[in-house]
C-alpha positions in Angstrom: 0.0 -0.1 -0.1 2.6 2.4 0.9 4.7 1.3 -2.3 1.6 2.6 -4.3 1.0 5.5 -2.7 4.8 6.5 -2.7 4.8 6.2 -6.4 1.5 7.6 -7.3 0.2 4.4 -8.7 -3.0 4.0 -6.1 -5.3 5.2 -9.2 -3.7 2.9 -11.8 -4.0 0.1 -9.4 -7.6 0.5 -8.7 -8.4 1.2 -12.5 -6.3 -2.4 -13.2 -8.3 -4.3 -10.4 -11.7 -2.8 -11.9 -10.7 -4.0 -15.4 -10.1 -7.3 -13.6 -13.2 -7.4 -11.6 -15.7 -6.2 -14.7 -13.8 -8.8 -16.7 -14.2 -11.7 -14.5 -18.0 -10.8 -14.0 -18.7 -11.5 -18.0 -18.1 -15.2 -17.6 -19.8 -15.3 -14.4 -23.0 -13.9 -16.1 -23.0 -16.3 -18.9 -22.3 -19.5 -16.5 -25.1 -18.3 -14.1 -27.4 -17.8 -16.6 -26.8 -21.2 -18.3 -27.2 -23.2 -15.2 -29.8 -21.2 -13.2 -31.4 -18.9 -15.7 -32.8 -15.4 -14.3 -33.7 -16.7 -11.1 -30.2 -16.5 -9.7 -30.4 -12.3 -9.8 -31.1 -12.1 -6.0 -27.7 -13.8 -5.3 -25.8 -11.0 -7.2 -28.2 -8.2 -5.2 -27.0 -9.9 -1.9 -23.4 -9.8 -3.1 -23.9 -6.1 -3.9 -25.4 -5.1 -0.8 -22.6 -6.8 1.2 -20.1 -4.9 -1.2 -21.9 -1.6 -0.3 -21.8 -2.4 3.3 -18.1 -3.9 3.5 -17.3 -0.4 1.5 -18.7 1.7 4.0 -17.3 -0.3 6.6 -13.4 -0.5 5.7 -11.4 2.7 6.3 -8.7 2.0 3.5 -9.6 3.8 0.6 -8.2 1.5 -1.7 -9.9 -1.7 -0.5 -13.1 0.5 -0.2 -12.8 1.6 -3.8 -12.4 -1.8 -4.7 -15.5 -3.1 -2.6 -17.5 -0.5 -4.3 -16.5 -1.5 -7.6 -17.5 -5.2 -6.6 -20.8 -4.0 -5.4 -22.0 -2.0 -8.3 -20.6 -4.9 -10.7 -22.7 -7.3 -8.7 -25.7 -4.8 -9.3 -24.7 -4.5 -13.0 -24.8 -8.3 -13.2 -28.6 -8.5 -12.2 -29.2 -6.5 -15.7 -27.0 -8.4 -17.6 -28.4 -11.9 -16.3 -31.7 -10.8 -18.2 -30.0 -9.5 -21.2 -28.1 -12.8 -21.4 -31.4 -14.6 -21.4 -32.3 -12.7 -24.4 -28.9 -13.5 -26.0 -29.6 -16.9 -25.7 -33.4 -16.8 -26.8 -31.8 -15.2 -30.2 -29.2 -18.0 -30.4 -26.1 -15.8 -29.8 -25.1 -18.4 -26.8 -26.3 -22.0 -26.4 -28.9 -23.1 -24.4 -28.6 -25.6 -21.6 -30.2 -28.8 -22.6 -31.1 -29.8 -19.1 -33.1 -26.8 -18.4 -36.5 -26.0 -19.7 -36.9 -22.5 -21.3 -40.0 -20.5 -21.4 -39.3 -19.2 -25.0 
């Protein structure tokens, strides 16, 4: 932490970690919709709320920022889960043969 502050790299580190967090959520959206459909949206709501609470509790600005990014990425995932279902309906992503779809 001191190293990042000393050399002015905190912003770049937060940006890099934000990139990784958002990038990791993409395959999570695809897999979650494939296995559970849209009914798993509440898990991401709980993760987002937990991230918000943790971000408010943590004093360290670096960790607090990353928890905030995680929280709002979780909230964004709720929207993406429903959009992923639409992409599956259009045939852009494969359907899970073990699941029954409404469309």
